[in-house]
N, CA, C and O atoms as a Tripos MOL2 file, in Angstrom:
@<TRIPOS>MOLECULE
protein
  320   319    80     0     0
PROTEIN
NO_CHARGES

@<TRIPOS>ATOM
      1 N         108.7890  216.7730   78.9180 N.3       1 MET1
      2 CA        107.4120  217.2010   78.8430 C.3       1 MET1
      3 C         106.5110  216.0470   79.2870 C.2       1 MET1
      4 O         106.7090  214.8970   78.8960 O.2       1 MET1
      5 N         105.5140  216.3860   80.1140 N.am      2 THR2
      6 CA        104.5620  215.3970   80.5860 C.3       2 THR2
      7 C         103.4880  215.1880   79.5320 C.2       2 THR2
      8 O         102.8500  216.1430   79.0900 O.2       2 THR2
      9 N         103.2910  213.9510   79.1340 N.am      3 GLU3
     10 CA        102.3020  213.6450   78.1120 C.3       3 GLU3
     11 C         101.0590  212.9610   78.6790 C.2       3 GLU3
     12 O         100.0620  212.7990   77.9740 O.2       3 GLU3
     13 N         101.1130  212.5680   79.9200 N.am      4 ILE4
     14 CA         99.9990  211.8490   80.5220 C.3       4 ILE4
     15 C          99.4920  212.6120   81.7330 C.2       4 ILE4
     16 O         100.2710  213.0400   82.5840 O.2       4 ILE4
     17 N          98.1790  212.7780   81.8000 N.am      5 THR5
     18 CA         97.5390  213.3320   82.9860 C.3       5 THR5
     19 C          96.5470  212.2930   83.4960 C.2       5 THR5
     20 O          95.6560  211.8560   82.7680 O.2       5 THR5
     21 N          96.7100  211.9130   84.7330 N.am      6 VAL6
     22 CA         95.7740  211.0170   85.3920 C.3       6 VAL6
     23 C          94.7540  211.8970   86.1090 C.2       6 VAL6
     24 O          95.1210  212.7790   86.8860 O.2       6 VAL6
     25 N          93.4750  211.6510   85.8430 N.am      7 ILE7
     26 CA         92.4060  212.4430   86.4390 C.3       7 ILE7
     27 C          91.6290  211.5710   87.4090 C.2       7 ILE7
     28 O          91.1950  210.4700   87.0670 O.2       7 ILE7
     29 N          91.4580  212.0820   88.6340 N.am      8 MET8
     30 CA         90.7030  211.3420   89.6440 C.3       8 MET8
     31 C          89.6920  212.2800   90.3030 C.2       8 MET8
     32 O          90.0700  213.1310   91.1080 O.2       8 MET8
     33 N          88.4090  212.1290   89.9660 N.am      9 PRO9
     34 CA         87.3940  212.8940   90.6890 C.3       9 PRO9
     35 C          87.1400  212.2480   92.0520 C.2       9 PRO9
     36 O          87.1270  211.0230   92.1760 O.2       9 PRO9
     37 N          86.9400  213.0760   93.0580 N.am     10 VAL10
     38 CA         86.7840  212.5710   94.4220 C.3      10 VAL10
     39 C          85.5800  213.2550   95.0650 C.2      10 VAL10
     40 O          85.4520  214.4790   95.0270 O.2      10 VAL10
     41 N          84.7130  212.4580   95.6480 N.am     11 TYR11
     42 CA         83.6150  212.9910   96.4530 C.3      11 TYR11
     43 C          83.4360  212.0880   97.6740 C.2      11 TYR11
     44 O          83.0310  210.9320   97.5560 O.2      11 TYR11
     45 N          83.7430  212.6340   98.8320 N.am     12 ASN12
     46 CA         83.5870  211.9160  100.1010 C.3      12 ASN12
     47 C          84.1660  210.5050  100.0440 C.2      12 ASN12
     48 O          83.4740  209.5210  100.3070 O.2      12 ASN12
     49 N          85.4240  210.4290   99.7020 N.am     13 ALA13
     50 CA         86.0820  209.1350   99.5050 C.3      13 ALA13
     51 C          87.1790  208.8580  100.5210 C.2      13 ALA13
     52 O          88.0810  208.0620  100.2580 O.2      13 ALA13
     53 N          87.1130  209.5050  101.6770 N.am     14 GLU14
     54 CA         88.2260  209.4030  102.6200 C.3      14 GLU14
     55 C          88.5880  207.9710  102.9930 C.2      14 GLU14
     56 O          89.7520  207.6820  103.2720 O.2      14 GLU14
     57 N          87.6220  207.0860  103.0000 N.am     15 ARG15
     58 CA         87.8870  205.6980  103.4130 C.3      15 ARG15
     59 C          88.8750  204.9970  102.4840 C.2      15 ARG15
     60 O          89.7010  204.2110  102.9480 O.2      15 ARG15
     61 N          88.8050  205.2680  101.1780 N.am     16 TYR16
     62 CA         89.6330  204.5620  100.1960 C.3      16 TYR16
     63 C          90.6220  205.4720   99.4700 C.2      16 TYR16
     64 O          91.3970  205.0030   98.6370 O.2      16 TYR16
     65 N          90.6010  206.7490   99.7760 N.am     17 LEU17
     66 CA         91.3590  207.7150   98.9980 C.3      17 LEU17
     67 C          92.8640  207.4960   99.0670 C.2      17 LEU17
     68 O          93.5290  207.5150   98.0310 O.2      17 LEU17
     69 N          93.4090  207.2930  100.2360 N.am     18 ALA18
     70 CA         94.8570  207.0950  100.3600 C.3      18 ALA18
     71 C          95.3090  205.8820   99.5370 C.2      18 ALA18
     72 O          96.3300  205.9460   98.8520 O.2      18 ALA18
     73 N          94.5680  204.7990   99.6020 N.am     19 ALA19
     74 CA         94.9270  203.6070   98.8220 C.3      19 ALA19
     75 C          94.8550  203.8850   97.3300 C.2      19 ALA19
     76 O          95.6990  203.4070   96.5720 O.2      19 ALA19
     77 N          93.8580  204.6510   96.8960 N.am     20 ALA20
     78 CA         93.7220  204.9690   95.4730 C.3      20 ALA20
     79 C          94.8750  205.8490   95.0020 C.2      20 ALA20
     80 O          95.4400  205.6150   93.9330 O.2      20 ALA20
     81 N          95.2260  206.8560   95.7900 N.am     21 ILE21
     82 CA         96.3470  207.7290   95.4330 C.3      21 ILE21
     83 C          97.6410  206.9360   95.4310 C.2      21 ILE21
     84 O          98.4390  207.0650   94.5020 O.2      21 ILE21
     85 N          97.8630  206.1260   96.4430 N.am     22 ASP22
     86 CA         99.0760  205.2950   96.5100 C.3      22 ASP22
     87 C          99.1900  204.4070   95.2770 C.2      22 ASP22
     88 O         100.2830  204.2240   94.7410 O.2      22 ASP22
     89 N          98.0790  203.8600   94.8310 N.am     23 SER23
     90 CA         98.0850  202.9880   93.6690 C.3      23 SER23
     91 C          98.5390  203.7250   92.4120 C.2      23 SER23
     92 O          99.3300  203.1940   91.6330 O.2      23 SER23
     93 N          98.0480  204.9330   92.2120 N.am     24 VAL24
     94 CA         98.4710  205.7150   91.0470 C.3      24 VAL24
     95 C          99.9550  206.0660   91.1540 C.2      24 VAL24
     96 O         100.6970  205.9380   90.1810 O.2      24 VAL24
     97 N         100.3790  206.5010   92.3160 N.am     25 LEU25
     98 CA        101.7820  206.9070   92.4960 C.3      25 LEU25
     99 C         102.7520  205.7290   92.3980 C.2      25 LEU25
    100 O         103.9350  205.9340   92.1280 O.2      25 LEU25
    101 N         102.2780  204.5110   92.6120 N.am     26 ALA26
    102 CA        103.1390  203.3310   92.5880 C.3      26 ALA26
    103 C         103.3560  202.7690   91.1870 C.2      26 ALA26
    104 O         104.0830  201.7880   91.0280 O.2      26 ALA26
    105 N         102.7500  203.3610   90.1820 N.am     27 GLN27
    106 CA        102.9220  202.8600   88.8190 C.3      27 GLN27
    107 C         104.3950  202.9270   88.4100 C.2      27 GLN27
    108 O         105.1310  203.7990   88.8690 O.2      27 GLN27
    109 N         104.8090  202.0260   87.5670 N.am     28 THR28
    110 CA        106.2150  202.0110   87.1580 C.3      28 THR28
    111 C         106.5560  203.1830   86.2480 C.2      28 THR28
    112 O         107.6880  203.6660   86.2620 O.2      28 THR28
    113 N         105.5950  203.6470   85.4570 N.am     29 TYR29
    114 CA        105.8110  204.8310   84.6230 C.3      29 TYR29
    115 C         105.6100  206.0460   85.5160 C.2      29 TYR29
    116 O         104.5530  206.1890   86.1320 O.2      29 TYR29
    117 N         106.6010  206.9180   85.5950 N.am     30 LYS30
    118 CA        106.5820  208.0220   86.5580 C.3      30 LYS30
    119 C         106.3700  209.3970   85.9460 C.2      30 LYS30
    120 O         106.1430  210.3610   86.6770 O.2      30 LYS30
    121 N         106.4370  209.5160   84.6090 N.am     31 ASN31
    122 CA        106.3510  210.8320   83.9780 C.3      31 ASN31
    123 C         104.8900  211.1880   83.6740 C.2      31 ASN31
    124 O         104.4540  211.1500   82.5240 O.2      31 ASN31
    125 N         104.1490  211.5330   84.7290 N.am     32 PHE32
    126 CA        102.7580  211.9290   84.5640 C.3      32 PHE32
    127 C         102.4260  213.0040   85.5840 C.2      32 PHE32
    128 O         103.1100  213.1650   86.5950 O.2      32 PHE32
    129 N         101.3600  213.7350   85.2910 N.am     33 GLN33
    130 CA        100.8100  214.6190   86.3010 C.3      33 GLN33
    131 C          99.5090  214.0090   86.7860 C.2      33 GLN33
    132 O          98.8410  213.2870   86.0460 O.2      33 GLN33
    133 N          99.1580  214.2930   88.0070 N.am     34 PHE34
    134 CA         98.0340  213.6480   88.6690 C.3      34 PHE34
    135 C          97.0790  214.7420   89.1330 C.2      34 PHE34
    136 O          97.3480  215.4270   90.1200 O.2      34 PHE34
    137 N          95.9840  214.9050   88.4340 N.am     35 LEU35
    138 CA         95.0040  215.9270   88.7560 C.3      35 LEU35
    139 C          93.8710  215.2890   89.5400 C.2      35 LEU35
    140 O          93.1610  214.4160   89.0400 O.2      35 LEU35
    141 N          93.7140  215.7390   90.7730 N.am     36 ILE36
    142 CA         92.6520  215.2290   91.6300 C.3      36 ILE36
    143 C          91.6260  216.3460   91.8030 C.2      36 ILE36
    144 O          91.9640  217.4460   92.2400 O.2      36 ILE36
    145 N          90.3780  216.0560   91.4610 N.am     37 ILE37
    146 CA         89.3070  217.0280   91.5680 C.3      37 ILE37
    147 C          88.4950  216.7090   92.8030 C.2      37 ILE37
    148 O          87.8080  215.6890   92.8560 O.2      37 ILE37
    149 N          88.5710  217.5770   93.7960 N.am     38 ASN38
    150 CA         87.7570  217.4180   94.9890 C.3      38 ASN38
    151 C          86.4070  218.0530   94.6840 C.2      38 ASN38
    152 O          86.2730  219.2770   94.6590 O.2      38 ASN38
    153 N          85.4230  217.2130   94.4560 N.am     39 ASP39
    154 CA         84.1060  217.6430   93.9960 C.3      39 ASP39
    155 C          83.1770  217.9380   95.1720 C.2      39 ASP39
    156 O          82.1130  217.3330   95.3070 O.2      39 ASP39
    157 N          83.5920  218.8700   96.0110 N.am     40 GLY40
    158 CA         82.7450  219.3140   97.1140 C.3      40 GLY40
    159 C          82.6370  218.3450   98.2700 C.2      40 GLY40
    160 O          81.6070  218.2940   98.9410 O.2      40 GLY40
    161 N          83.6760  217.5820   98.5120 N.am     41 SER41
    162 CA         83.6430  216.6130   99.6160 C.3      41 SER41
    163 C          83.3950  217.3150  100.9430 C.2      41 SER41
    164 O          83.8790  218.4210  101.1820 O.2      41 SER41
    165 N          82.6290  216.6460  101.8010 N.am     42 THR42
    166 CA         82.3620  217.1700  103.1380 C.3      42 THR42
    167 C          83.0650  216.3490  104.2180 C.2      42 THR42
    168 O          82.9170  216.6290  105.4070 O.2      42 THR42
    169 N          83.8190  215.3480  103.8110 N.am     43 ASP43
    170 CA         84.5950  214.5470  104.7500 C.3      43 ASP43
    171 C          86.0470  215.0430  104.7370 C.2      43 ASP43
    172 O          86.2880  216.2080  104.4190 O.2      43 ASP43
    173 N          86.9820  214.2160  105.0620 N.am     44 GLN44
    174 CA         88.3980  214.6060  105.1410 C.3      44 GLN44
    175 C          89.1490  214.4220  103.8230 C.2      44 GLN44
    176 O          90.3770  214.4970  103.8100 O.2      44 GLN44
    177 N          88.4540  214.1850  102.7310 N.am     45 SER45
    178 CA         89.1070  213.9560  101.4420 C.3      45 SER45
    179 C          90.0470  215.1000  101.0620 C.2      45 SER45
    180 O          91.1720  214.8540  100.6260 O.2      45 SER45
    181 N          89.6040  216.3280  101.2200 N.am     46 GLY46
    182 CA         90.4430  217.4780  100.8690 C.3      46 GLY46
    183 C          91.7420  217.5130  101.6500 C.2      46 GLY46
    184 O          92.7960  217.8100  101.0870 O.2      46 GLY46
    185 N          91.6830  217.2150  102.9290 N.am     47 ASP47
    186 CA         92.8890  217.1860  103.7630 C.3      47 ASP47
    187 C          93.8320  216.0730  103.3280 C.2      47 ASP47
    188 O          95.0470  216.2690  103.2920 O.2      47 ASP47
    189 N          93.2920  214.9270  103.0040 N.am     48 ILE48
    190 CA         94.1190  213.8040  102.5540 C.3      48 ILE48
    191 C          94.8390  214.1730  101.2590 C.2      48 ILE48
    192 O          96.0400  213.9420  101.1230 O.2      48 ILE48
    193 N          94.1010  214.7460  100.3130 N.am     49 ILE49
    194 CA         94.7150  215.1460   99.0430 C.3      49 ILE49
    195 C          95.8000  216.1870   99.2840 C.2      49 ILE49
    196 O          96.8760  216.1040   98.6920 O.2      49 ILE49
    197 N          95.5350  217.1590  100.1410 N.am     50 SER50
    198 CA         96.5230  218.2080  100.4240 C.3      50 SER50
    199 C          97.8090  217.6330  101.0080 C.2      50 SER50
    200 O          98.9030  218.0910  100.6780 O.2      50 SER50
    201 N          97.6800  216.6340  101.8690 N.am     51 ARG51
    202 CA         98.8810  216.0020  102.4440 C.3      51 ARG51
    203 C          99.7040  215.3210  101.3540 C.2      51 ARG51
    204 O         100.9280  215.4470  101.3330 O.2      51 ARG51
    205 N          99.0560  214.6170  100.4660 N.am     52 TYR52
    206 CA         99.7720  213.9740   99.3600 C.3      52 TYR52
    207 C         100.3830  215.0170   98.4210 C.2      52 TYR52
    208 O         101.5000  214.8400   97.9340 O.2      52 TYR52
    209 N          99.6580  216.0840   98.1730 N.am     53 GLN53
    210 CA        100.1480  217.1340   97.2780 C.3      53 GLN53
    211 C         101.4440  217.7390   97.8280 C.2      53 GLN53
    212 O         102.3470  218.0670   97.0590 O.2      53 GLN53
    213 N         101.5400  217.8850   99.1320 N.am     54 ALA54
    214 CA        102.7460  218.4260   99.7500 C.3      54 ALA54
    215 C         103.9400  217.4890   99.5800 C.2      54 ALA54
    216 O         105.0860  217.9350   99.6470 O.2      54 ALA54
    217 N         103.6890  216.2050   99.3630 N.am     55 LEU55
    218 CA        104.7550  215.2080   99.2520 C.3      55 LEU55
    219 C         105.1680  214.8920   97.8210 C.2      55 LEU55
    220 O         106.2660  214.3800   97.5980 O.2      55 LEU55
    221 N         104.3120  215.1870   96.8480 N.am     56 ASP56
    222 CA        104.5920  214.7900   95.4670 C.3      56 ASP56
    223 C         104.1650  215.9060   94.5140 C.2      56 ASP56
    224 O         102.9870  216.2510   94.4350 O.2      56 ASP56
    225 N         105.1290  216.4580   93.8000 N.am     57 SER57
    226 CA        104.8680  217.6100   92.9260 C.3      57 SER57
    227 C         104.0300  217.2500   91.6960 C.2      57 SER57
    228 O         103.5670  218.1440   90.9880 O.2      57 SER57
    229 N         103.8330  215.9720   91.4350 N.am     58 ARG58
    230 CA        102.9870  215.5740   90.3020 C.3      58 ARG58
    231 C         101.5050  215.7570   90.5990 C.2      58 ARG58
    232 O         100.6810  215.7830   89.6860 O.2      58 ARG58
    233 N         101.1710  215.8840   91.8740 N.am     59 ILE59
    234 CA         99.7720  215.9850   92.2770 C.3      59 ILE59
    235 C          99.3200  217.4340   92.2210 C.2      59 ILE59
    236 O          99.9590  218.3280   92.7770 O.2      59 ILE59
    237 N          98.1970  217.6450   91.5340 N.am     60 HIS60
    238 CA         97.5680  218.9620   91.4490 C.3      60 HIS60
    239 C          96.1360  218.8090   91.9400 C.2      60 HIS60
    240 O          95.4300  217.8810   91.5440 O.2      60 HIS60
    241 N          95.7150  219.7180   92.7960 N.am     61 LEU61
    242 CA         94.3830  219.6680   93.3830 C.3      61 LEU61
    243 C          93.5120  220.7560   92.7920 C.2      61 LEU61
    244 O          93.9010  221.9220   92.7330 O.2      61 LEU61
    245 N          92.3400  220.3640   92.3610 N.am     62 LEU62
    246 CA         91.3230  221.2850   91.8900 C.3      62 LEU62
    247 C          90.1050  221.0630   92.7640 C.2      62 LEU62
    248 O          89.5470  219.9660   92.7910 O.2      62 LEU62
    249 N          89.6860  222.1070   93.4840 N.am     63 SER63
    250 CA         88.5140  221.9900   94.3520 C.3      63 SER63
    251 C          87.3560  222.7550   93.7460 C.2      63 SER63
    252 O          87.5330  223.8280   93.1680 O.2      63 SER63
    253 N          86.1670  222.1880   93.8850 N.am     64 GLN64
    254 CA         84.9800  222.8350   93.3470 C.3      64 GLN64
    255 C          83.7690  222.4050   94.1690 C.2      64 GLN64
    256 O          83.8250  221.4290   94.9170 O.2      64 GLN64
    257 N          82.6740  223.1500   94.0200 N.am     65 ALA65
    258 CA         81.4170  222.7390   94.6380 C.3      65 ALA65
    259 C          80.9610  221.4520   93.9770 C.2      65 ALA65
    260 O          81.2520  221.2090   92.8060 O.2      65 ALA65
    261 N          80.2480  220.6320   94.7260 N.am     66 ASN66
    262 CA         79.8010  219.3530   94.1880 C.3      66 ASN66
    263 C          78.9340  219.5620   92.9550 C.2      66 ASN66
    264 O          77.9170  220.2560   92.9880 O.2      66 ASN66
    265 N          79.3760  218.9330   91.8610 N.am     67 SER67
    266 CA         78.6270  219.0420   90.6090 C.3      67 SER67
    267 C          78.4720  217.6920   89.9220 C.2      67 SER67
    268 O          77.8760  217.6040   88.8490 O.2      67 SER67
    269 N          79.0010  216.6520   90.5310 N.am     68 GLY68
    270 CA         78.8640  215.3130   89.9800 C.3      68 GLY68
    271 C          80.0780  214.8620   89.1870 C.2      68 GLY68
    272 O          80.9040  215.6660   88.7530 O.2      68 GLY68
    273 N          80.1560  213.5580   89.0140 N.am     69 PHE69
    274 CA         81.3030  212.9200   88.3720 C.3      69 PHE69
    275 C          81.5750  213.4770   86.9750 C.2      69 PHE69
    276 O          82.6990  213.8860   86.6830 O.2      69 PHE69
    277 N          80.5710  213.4980   86.1200 N.am     70 SER70
    278 CA         80.7740  213.9120   84.7300 C.3      70 SER70
    279 C          81.2680  215.3470   84.6220 C.2      70 SER70
    280 O          82.1940  215.6280   83.8610 O.2      70 SER70
    281 N          80.6620  216.2520   85.3690 N.am     71 LYS71
    282 CA         81.0910  217.6520   85.3060 C.3      71 LYS71
    283 C          82.5010  217.8200   85.8600 C.2      71 LYS71
    284 O          83.2790  218.6220   85.3430 O.2      71 LYS71
    285 N          82.8330  217.0740   86.9040 N.am     72 ALA72
    286 CA         84.1820  217.1590   87.4710 C.3      72 ALA72
    287 C          85.2190  216.6930   86.4510 C.2      72 ALA72
    288 O          86.2450  217.3470   86.2630 O.2      72 ALA72
    289 N          84.9550  215.5770   85.8010 N.am     73 VAL73
    290 CA         85.8850  215.0560   84.8000 C.3      73 VAL73
    291 C          85.9750  216.0090   83.6030 C.2      73 VAL73
    292 O          87.0680  216.3000   83.1180 O.2      73 VAL73
    293 N          84.8400  216.4830   83.1380 N.am     74 ASN74
    294 CA         84.8480  217.4040   81.9990 C.3      74 ASN74
    295 C          85.5880  218.6940   82.3120 C.2      74 ASN74
    296 O          86.2780  219.2310   81.4450 O.2      74 ASN74
    297 N          85.4600  219.1980   83.5230 N.am     75 ARG75
    298 CA         86.2060  220.3970   83.9070 C.3      75 ARG75
    299 C          87.7060  220.1140   83.8750 C.2      75 ARG75
    300 O          88.4820  220.9290   83.3740 O.2      75 ARG75
    301 N          88.1110  218.9780   84.4000 N.am     76 ALA76
    302 CA         89.5380  218.6180   84.3860 C.3      76 ALA76
    303 C          90.0530  218.4960   82.9630 C.2      76 ALA76
    304 O          91.1390  218.9850   82.6500 O.2      76 ALA76
    305 N          89.2870  217.8490   82.1000 N.am     77 ILE77
    306 CA         89.7080  217.6820   80.7080 C.3      77 ILE77
    307 C          89.8330  219.0370   80.0170 C.2      77 ILE77
    308 O          90.7340  219.2360   79.2020 O.2      77 ILE77
    309 N          88.9450  219.9600   80.3330 N.am     78 SER78
    310 CA         88.9860  221.2710   79.6840 C.3      78 SER78
    311 C          90.2400  222.0720   80.0530 C.2      78 SER78
    312 O          90.6160  223.0020   79.3400 O.2      78 SER78
    313 N          90.8760  221.7140   81.1490 N.am     79 LEU79
    314 CA         92.0880  222.4130   81.5740 C.3      79 LEU79
    315 C          93.3180  221.9570   80.8100 C.2      79 LEU79
    316 O          94.3300  222.6590   80.7960 O.2      79 LEU79
    317 N          93.2490  220.7890   80.1720 N.am     80 TYR80
    318 CA         94.4020  220.2270   79.4890 C.3      80 TYR80
    319 C          94.0130  219.9190   78.0890 C.2      80 TYR80
    320 O          94.8350  219.4310   77.3130 O.2      80 TYR80
@<TRIPOS>BOND
     1     1     2 1
     2     2     3 1
     3     3     4 2
     4     3     5 am
     5     5     6 1
     6     6     7 1
     7     7     8 2
     8     7     9 am
     9     9    10 1
    10    10    11 1
    11    11    12 2
    12    11    13 am
    13    13    14 1
    14    14    15 1
    15    15    16 2
    16    15    17 am
    17    17    18 1
    18    18    19 1
    19    19    20 2
    20    19    21 am
    21    21    22 1
    22    22    23 1
    23    23    24 2
    24    23    25 am
    25    25    26 1
    26    26    27 1
    27    27    28 2
    28    27    29 am
    29    29    30 1
    30    30    31 1
    31    31    32 2
    32    31    33 am
    33    33    34 1
    34    34    35 1
    35    35    36 2
    36    35    37 am
    37    37    38 1
    38    38    39 1
    39    39    40 2
    40    39    41 am
    41    41    42 1
    42    42    43 1
    43    43    44 2
    44    43    45 am
    45    45    46 1
    46    46    47 1
    47    47    48 2
    48    47    49 am
    49    49    50 1
    50    50    51 1
    51    51    52 2
    52    51    53 am
    53    53    54 1
    54    54    55 1
    55    55    56 2
    56    55    57 am
    57    57    58 1
    58    58    59 1
    59    59    60 2
    60    59    61 am
    61    61    62 1
    62    62    63 1
    63    63    64 2
    64    63    65 am
    65    65    66 1
    66    66    67 1
    67    67    68 2
    68    67    69 am
    69    69    70 1
    70    70    71 1
    71    71    72 2
    72    71    73 am
    73    73    74 1
    74    74    75 1
    75    75    76 2
    76    75    77 am
    77    77    78 1
    78    78    79 1
    79    79    80 2
    80    79    81 am
    81    81    82 1
    82    82    83 1
    83    83    84 2
    84    83    85 am
    85    85    86 1
    86    86    87 1
    87    87    88 2
    88    87    89 am
    89    89    90 1
    90    90    91 1
    91    91    92 2
    92    91    93 am
    93    93    94 1
    94    94    95 1
    95    95    96 2
    96    95    97 am
    97    97    98 1
    98    98    99 1
    99    99   100 2
   100    99   101 am
   101   101   102 1
   102   102   103 1
   103   103   104 2
   104   103   105 am
   105   105   106 1
   106   106   107 1
   107   107   108 2
   108   107   109 am
   109   109   110 1
   110   110   111 1
   111   111   112 2
   112   111   113 am
   113   113   114 1
   114   114   115 1
   115   115   116 2
   116   115   117 am
   117   117   118 1
   118   118   119 1
   119   119   120 2
   120   119   121 am
   121   121   122 1
   122   122   123 1
   123   123   124 2
   124   123   125 am
   125   125   126 1
   126   126   127 1
   127   127   128 2
   128   127   129 am
   129   129   130 1
   130   130   131 1
   131   131   132 2
   132   131   133 am
   133   133   134 1
   134   134   135 1
   135   135   136 2
   136   135   137 am
   137   137   138 1
   138   138   139 1
   139   139   140 2
   140   139   141 am
   141   141   142 1
   142   142   143 1
   143   143   144 2
   144   143   145 am
   145   145   146 1
   146   146   147 1
   147   147   148 2
   148   147   149 am
   149   149   150 1
   150   150   151 1
   151   151   152 2
   152   151   153 am
   153   153   154 1
   154   154   155 1
   155   155   156 2
   156   155   157 am
   157   157   158 1
   158   158   159 1
   159   159   160 2
   160   159   161 am
   161   161   162 1
   162   162   163 1
   163   163   164 2
   164   163   165 am
   165   165   166 1
   166   166   167 1
   167   167   168 2
   168   167   169 am
   169   169   170 1
   170   170   171 1
   171   171   172 2
   172   171   173 am
   173   173   174 1
   174   174   175 1
   175   175   176 2
   176   175   177 am
   177   177   178 1
   178   178   179 1
   179   179   180 2
   180   179   181 am
   181   181   182 1
   182   182   183 1
   183   183   184 2
   184   183   185 am
   185   185   186 1
   186   186   187 1
   187   187   188 2
   188   187   189 am
   189   189   190 1
   190   190   191 1
   191   191   192 2
   192   191   193 am
   193   193   194 1
   194   194   195 1
   195   195   196 2
   196   195   197 am
   197   197   198 1
   198   198   199 1
   199   199   200 2
   200   199   201 am
   201   201   202 1
   202   202   203 1
   203   203   204 2
   204   203   205 am
   205   205   206 1
   206   206   207 1
   207   207   208 2
   208   207   209 am
   209   209   210 1
   210   210   211 1
   211   211   212 2
   212   211   213 am
   213   213   214 1
   214   214   215 1
   215   215   216 2
   216   215   217 am
   217   217   218 1
   218   218   219 1
   219   219   220 2
   220   219   221 am
   221   221   222 1
   222   222   223 1
   223   223   224 2
   224   223   225 am
   225   225   226 1
   226   226   227 1
   227   227   228 2
   228   227   229 am
   229   229   230 1
   230   230   231 1
   231   231   232 2
   232   231   233 am
   233   233   234 1
   234   234   235 1
   235   235   236 2
   236   235   237 am
   237   237   238 1
   238   238   239 1
   239   239   240 2
   240   239   241 am
   241   241   242 1
   242   242   243 1
   243   243   244 2
   244   243   245 am
   245   245   246 1
   246   246   247 1
   247   247   248 2
   248   247   249 am
   249   249   250 1
   250   250   251 1
   251   251   252 2
   252   251   253 am
   253   253   254 1
   254   254   255 1
   255   255   256 2
   256   255   257 am
   257   257   258 1
   258   258   259 1
   259   259   260 2
   260   259   261 am
   261   261   262 1
   262   262   263 1
   263   263   264 2
   264   263   265 am
   265   265   266 1
   266   266   267 1
   267   267   268 2
   268   267   269 am
   269   269   270 1
   270   270   271 1
   271   271   272 2
   272   271   273 am
   273   273   274 1
   274   274   275 1
   275   275   276 2
   276   275   277 am
   277   277   278 1
   278   278   279 1
   279   279   280 2
   280   279   281 am
   281   281   282 1
   282   282   283 1
   283   283   284 2
   284   283   285 am
   285   285   286 1
   286   286   287 1
   287   287   288 2
   288   287   289 am
   289   289   290 1
   290   290   291 1
   291   291   292 2
   292   291   293 am
   293   293   294 1
   294   294   295 1
   295   295   296 2
   296   295   297 am
   297   297   298 1
   298   298   299 1
   299   299   300 2
   300   299   301 am
   301   301   302 1
   302   302   303 1
   303   303   304 2
   304   303   305 am
   305   305   306 1
   306   306   307 1
   307   307   308 2
   308   307   309 am
   309   309   310 1
   310   310   311 1
   311   311   312 2
   312   311   313 am
   313   313   314 1
   314   314   315 1
   315   315   316 2
   316   315   317 am
   317   317   318 1
   318   318   319 1
   319   319   320 2
@<TRIPOS>SUBSTRUCTURE
     1 MET1         2 RESIDUE 1 A MET
     2 THR2         6 RESIDUE 1 A THR
     3 GLU3        10 RESIDUE 1 A GLU
     4 ILE4        14 RESIDUE 1 A ILE
     5 THR5        18 RESIDUE 1 A THR
     6 VAL6        22 RESIDUE 1 A VAL
     7 ILE7        26 RESIDUE 1 A ILE
     8 MET8        30 RESIDUE 1 A MET
     9 PRO9        34 RESIDUE 1 A PRO
    10 VAL10       38 RESIDUE 1 A VAL
    11 TYR11       42 RESIDUE 1 A TYR
    12 ASN12       46 RESIDUE 1 A ASN
    13 ALA13       50 RESIDUE 1 A ALA
    14 GLU14       54 RESIDUE 1 A GLU
    15 ARG15       58 RESIDUE 1 A ARG
    16 TYR16       62 RESIDUE 1 A TYR
    17 LEU17       66 RESIDUE 1 A LEU
    18 ALA18       70 RESIDUE 1 A ALA
    19 ALA19       74 RESIDUE 1 A ALA
    20 ALA20       78 RESIDUE 1 A ALA
    21 ILE21       82 RESIDUE 1 A ILE
    22 ASP22       86 RESIDUE 1 A ASP
    23 SER23       90 RESIDUE 1 A SER
    24 VAL24       94 RESIDUE 1 A VAL
    25 LEU25       98 RESIDUE 1 A LEU
    26 ALA26      102 RESIDUE 1 A ALA
    27 GLN27      106 RESIDUE 1 A GLN
    28 THR28      110 RESIDUE 1 A THR
    29 TYR29      114 RESIDUE 1 A TYR
    30 LYS30      118 RESIDUE 1 A LYS
    31 ASN31      122 RESIDUE 1 A ASN
    32 PHE32      126 RESIDUE 1 A PHE
    33 GLN33      130 RESIDUE 1 A GLN
    34 PHE34      134 RESIDUE 1 A PHE
    35 LEU35      138 RESIDUE 1 A LEU
    36 ILE36      142 RESIDUE 1 A ILE
    37 ILE37      146 RESIDUE 1 A ILE
    38 ASN38      150 RESIDUE 1 A ASN
    39 ASP39      154 RESIDUE 1 A ASP
    40 GLY40      158 RESIDUE 1 A GLY
    41 SER41      162 RESIDUE 1 A SER
    42 THR42      166 RESIDUE 1 A THR
    43 ASP43      170 RESIDUE 1 A ASP
    44 GLN44      174 RESIDUE 1 A GLN
    45 SER45      178 RESIDUE 1 A SER
    46 GLY46      182 RESIDUE 1 A GLY
    47 ASP47      186 RESIDUE 1 A ASP
    48 ILE48      190 RESIDUE 1 A ILE
    49 ILE49      194 RESIDUE 1 A ILE
    50 SER50      198 RESIDUE 1 A SER
    51 ARG51      202 RESIDUE 1 A ARG
    52 TYR52      206 RESIDUE 1 A TYR
    53 GLN53      210 RESIDUE 1 A GLN
    54 ALA54      214 RESIDUE 1 A ALA
    55 LEU55      218 RESIDUE 1 A LEU
    56 ASP56      222 RESIDUE 1 A ASP
    57 SER57      226 RESIDUE 1 A SER
    58 ARG58      230 RESIDUE 1 A ARG
    59 ILE59      234 RESIDUE 1 A ILE
    60 HIS60      238 RESIDUE 1 A HIS
    61 LEU61      242 RESIDUE 1 A LEU
    62 LEU62      246 RESIDUE 1 A LEU
    63 SER63      250 RESIDUE 1 A SER
    64 GLN64      254 RESIDUE 1 A GLN
    65 ALA65      258 RESIDUE 1 A ALA
    66 ASN66      262 RESIDUE 1 A ASN
    67 SER67      266 RESIDUE 1 A SER
    68 GLY68      270 RESIDUE 1 A GLY
    69 PHE69      274 RESIDUE 1 A PHE
    70 SER70      278 RESIDUE 1 A SER
    71 LYS71      282 RESIDUE 1 A LYS
    72 ALA72      286 RESIDUE 1 A ALA
    73 VAL73      290 RESIDUE 1 A VAL
    74 ASN74      294 RESIDUE 1 A ASN
    75 ARG75      298 RESIDUE 1 A ARG
    76 ALA76      302 RESIDUE 1 A ALA
    77 ILE77      306 RESIDUE 1 A ILE
    78 SER78      310 RESIDUE 1 A SER
    79 LEU79      314 RESIDUE 1 A LEU
    80 TYR80      318 RESIDUE 1 A TYR
């Protein structure tokens, strides 16, 4: 059973997104799920997340209209 969920809200972060995702996936503890909230990005962030999601089953993508950091995090928390 997975006891840890890593939550990452994303808004137009394509420049640093791959490095941020790689950093989470490189942790020595591997038993976690990784929920990435695409908060209405208008750049390539959604495509980058989708590519990673296809490679790692721990990654879950939640897309929504832009509502800001706090609402994105609160929505993710409400799911778990």
